Residue, then its C-alpha position, 0 to 999 in steps of 0.5 A: x542282909x537286905x534284899x530288893x528286887x528290881x523288875x526289868x520293863x517288859x521290852x528291856x533285856x537288861x539294865x546296866x550296873x551303874x544305872x542299877x546302882x543309881x535307880x536302886x540309890x545305893x549311890x547318889x550318882x553316875x560318878x559315884x556308881x562309877x567309884x564304888x565299881x572301880x574300887x571293888x565294892x560291888x559283888x555281881x553273882x559271887x564275884x567282884x565286878x569291875x565293869x561299870x556297863x555290866x549288863x545285868x539280866x533276869x537272875x543276876x545278883x548285885x551285892x553292895x553295903x549289906x544291900x542285895x539286888x536281884x534282878x528279874x524280868x516283867 
């Protein structure tokens, strides 16, 4: 499994899951992000996540298609 780190900007407390997937290029658009989340294809912290606007904070881990993203503070 490939792992990437997403670093929040200094003034950010979180990033929404759908935006994270888009920024990390795991999906092609916001609509695509919504579909993969609704279809149960995204795992957050070991559990299937169905909330597309889930607030991803420092230490949270998202997994999809053999890709793993760890969110970190700046």
